[in-house]
ZAMAR-499934 format. One record per residue (C-alpha): residue in three letters; x negated, y, z negated. Coordinates in steps of 0.5 Angstrom, whole numbers, padded with zeros to 4 digits, always signed. Layout:
# ZAMAR-499934
alaXYZ
...
# end
This chain:
# ZAMAR-499934
unk+0021+0204-0242
unk+0028+0206-0240
unk+0031+0199-0243
unk+0027+0201-0249
unk+0031+0207-0250
unk+0038+0205-0246
unk+0037+0199-0252
unk+0036+0204-0257
unk+0042+0208-0255
unk+0047+0203-0255
unk+0045+0201-0262
unk+0046+0209-0265
unk+0052+0208-0261
unk+0055+0202-0264
unk+0053+0205-0271
unk+0056+0211-0270
unk+0062+0207-0268
unk+0062+0202-0274
unk+0059+0207-0279
unk+0066+0210-0280
unk+0069+0205-0280
unk+0066+0202-0285
unk+0066+0208-0289
unk+0074+0207-0288
unk+0075+0200-0290
unk+0071+0202-0297
unk+0075+0208-0298
unk+0081+0204-0297
unk+0079+0198-0302
unk+0077+0203-0306
unk+0083+0207-0307
unk+0088+0199-0308
unk+0083+0197-0313
unk+0085+0204-0316
unk+0091+0203-0316
unk+0091+0196-0319
unk+0086+0198-0325
unk+0091+0203-0326
unk+0097+0198-0327
unk+0093+0194-0331
unk+0091+0200-0335
unk+0098+0201-0336
unk+0100+0194-0339
unk+0094+0194-0343
unk+0096+0201-0346
unk+0090+0205-0345
unk+0092+0213-0344
unk+0092+0217-0337
unk+0092+0214-0330
unk+0086+0219-0329
unk+0081+0213-0331
unk+0083+0208-0326
unk+0081+0214-0321
unk+0074+0215-0324
unk+0068+0211-0320
unk+0064+0207-0324
unk+0068+0209-0331
unk+0073+0205-0329
unk+0069+0199-0329
unk+0067+0201-0337
unk+0074+0201-0339
unk+0075+0194-0336
unk+0069+0191-0340
unk+0072+0195-0346
unk+0079+0191-0344
unk+0075+0184-0343
unk+0071+0185-0350
unk+0064+0187-0347
unk+0061+0192-0348
unk+0061+0198-0343
unk+0054+0200-0344
unk+0051+0193-0342
unk+0057+0193-0335
unk+0053+0200-0334
unk+0046+0197-0335
unk+0048+0191-0330
unk+0052+0195-0325
unk+0047+0201-0325
unk+0040+0195-0325
unk+0043+0192-0320
unk+0044+0198-0316
unk+0037+0202-0317
unk+0032+0195-0316
unk+0036+0191-0311
unk+0031+0192-0306
unk+0025+0189-0310
unk+0024+0181-0310
unk+0025+0176-0315
unk+0027+0182-0320
unk+0034+0185-0315
unk+0036+0178-0313
unk+0036+0176-0322
unk+0040+0183-0323
unk+0044+0181-0318
unk+0046+0175-0321
unk+0047+0178-0327
unk+0051+0184-0325
unk+0056+0178-0322
unk+0056+0174-0328
unk+0058+0180-0332
unk+0065+0182-0328
unk+0066+0174-0328
unk+0067+0174-0335
unk+0070+0181-0335
unk+0075+0178-0331
unk+0076+0171-0334
unk+0078+0176-0342
unk+0082+0181-0338
unk+0086+0176-0334
unk+0087+0171-0341
unk+0090+0177-0344
unk+0095+0177-0338
unk+0096+0170-0338
unk+0091+0168-0332
unk+0086+0162-0334
unk+0080+0162-0330
unk+0082+0158-0324
unk+0085+0166-0321
unk+0077+0167-0322
unk+0075+0163-0315
unk+0080+0169-0311
unk+0073+0172-0312
unk+0070+0167-0307
unk+0074+0170-0302
unk+0069+0175-0298
unk+0071+0182-0299
unk+0078+0181-0301
unk+0078+0176-0306
unk+0077+0181-0312
unk+0082+0185-0309
unk+0088+0179-0309
unk+0085+0177-0316
unk+0087+0185-0319
unk+0093+0186-0315
unk+0096+0179-0318
unk+0095+0180-0325
unk+0097+0188-0324
unk+0104+0186-0321
unk+0105+0179-0325
unk+0111+0179-0329
unk+0105+0178-0336
unk+0105+0182-0341
unk+0099+0184-0344
unk+0096+0180-0349
unk+0091+0182-0354
unk+0091+0177-0359
unk+0087+0171-0356
unk+0081+0168-0359
unk+0075+0171-0360
unk+0070+0172-0355
unk+0064+0166-0355
unk+0058+0173-0355
unk+0063+0176-0360
unk+0058+0176-0365
unk+0052+0178-0360
unk+0049+0184-0357
unk+0054+0184-0352
unk+0060+0185-0357
unk+0065+0192-0356
unk+0064+0195-0361
unk+0064+0202-0358
unk+0071+0206-0360
unk+0073+0210-0354
unk+0079+0215-0355
unk+0085+0213-0352
unk+0083+0206-0350
unk+0086+0201-0355
unk+0081+0197-0359
unk+0082+0189-0357
unk+0082+0185-0364
unk+0079+0180-0361
unk+0073+0183-0359
unk+0070+0181-0365
unk+0069+0175-0369
unk+0070+0173-0376
unk+0064+0169-0380
unk+0065+0162-0379
unk+0068+0158-0372
unk+0074+0161-0370
unk+0076+0165-0375
unk+0080+0172-0373
unk+0076+0178-0376
unk+0078+0179-0384
unk+0080+0185-0386
unk+0074+0190-0390
unk+0073+0188-0396
unk+0077+0182-0396
unk+0076+0174-0394
unk+0076+0172-0388
unk+0083+0169-0386
unk+0084+0162-0383
unk+0086+0162-0376
unk+0093+0160-0374
unk+0097+0153-0375
unk+0090+0152-0381
unk+0093+0150-0388
unk+0088+0153-0393
unk+0085+0149-0399
unk+0088+0151-0404
unk+0083+0156-0409
unk+0081+0155-0416
unk+0087+0156-0421
unk+0086+0157-0428
unk+0089+0151-0432
unk+0096+0152-0435
unk+0096+0152-0442
unk+0099+0146-0445
unk+0106+0145-0447
unk+0108+0147-0455
unk+0111+0141-0458
unk+0117+0141-0461
unk+0117+0142-0470
unk+0116+0136-0474
unk+0123+0134-0478
unk+0121+0139-0485
unk+0121+0134-0491
unk+0127+0132-0494
unk+0128+0135-0501
unk+0124+0132-0507
unk+0131+0129-0512
unk+0133+0134-0517
unk+0129+0133-0524
unk+0134+0130-0529
unk+0138+0136-0533
unk+0135+0137-0540
unk+0141+0136-0544
unk+0144+0130-0540
unk+0151+0129-0542
unk+0152+0123-0546
unk+0156+0117-0545
unk+0164+0116-0547
unk+0165+0113-0554
unk+0167+0107-0554
unk+0175+0107-0554
unk+0179+0102-0558
unk+0181+0096-0556
unk+0188+0096-0553
unk+0191+0090-0558
unk+0188+0090-0566
unk+0184+0084-0567
unk+0188+0078-0571
unk+0187+0079-0579
unk+0183+0074-0583
unk+0185+0070-0588
unk+0188+0071-0595
unk+0183+0071-0600
unk+0185+0065-0605
unk+0189+0067-0611
unk+0186+0066-0618
# end
C-alpha cells in the first residue's frame, strides 16, 4: 500500500515540476511566434502591431494574407480543438487544421519569395514552424501580393471578408476563366501577363475615294453664221499675151 502511495507521490512531484516548465516553454514559443508575425504583418502592410499579439485573431489575419477565408481557418482550429478527443472525427479534423495551415503558409511564403520546400521545416517537432516564421520575418524579400490566384479562388475557401487595417489581397479572387487576374467591375477580364490578346471586332474601313474622272473635252465650236468670205482672186502679176490682130477687109 505504501509503495502505491509512493508511486503516486513521485508522479505528482514530477508533474508539479514538469508543468511549470511546459508552461514556460509554451509562453516563450507564443511570444516568439507573435514577434515574428508582427514583422510579417509589417511587411504585408497590416496596420496595428497589436494584431500579431492577440491569440487566435493573429491566426485569422495570417489566413487573410494567405488568401483563405478567416472563418474557414477559425472553424478548422476550433473544430479540431473541441473534437480532438472524439475517435476518428477528431483525427480527421486535426488533419484538416494541418492542411489549412499548410496552404496558408504556402501562399504567405510565395508572397515573400519563398516556395513550398520551406514548409518542410514544419516537420521539425516543436521548433519547425518557429524557424519558418523567423525566415519569413527577417528575410530581405519584400511583400508581393501580385502572384497567380489561389487554386481555391473560385470556391467557398476564398477570402471575401474586408477588415479595416488589413490590405485586401488582389490574388484572393480569380477572374472567370483559367489563370486570368480579376477583372474590373463592369469590364472584361484582363488577359494574363505575357499573353497577346486576339484583336477584337473592328468595323470595316470605308473604301478609298476614287480620283475624279478627267472631264471630257468640250465640243468644237459651231461655225459662225457669217463665215468670212474667201479672198478675191488676185490679178496675175503679168498680163497674158495679146491675141493676133483681126484680118483687114
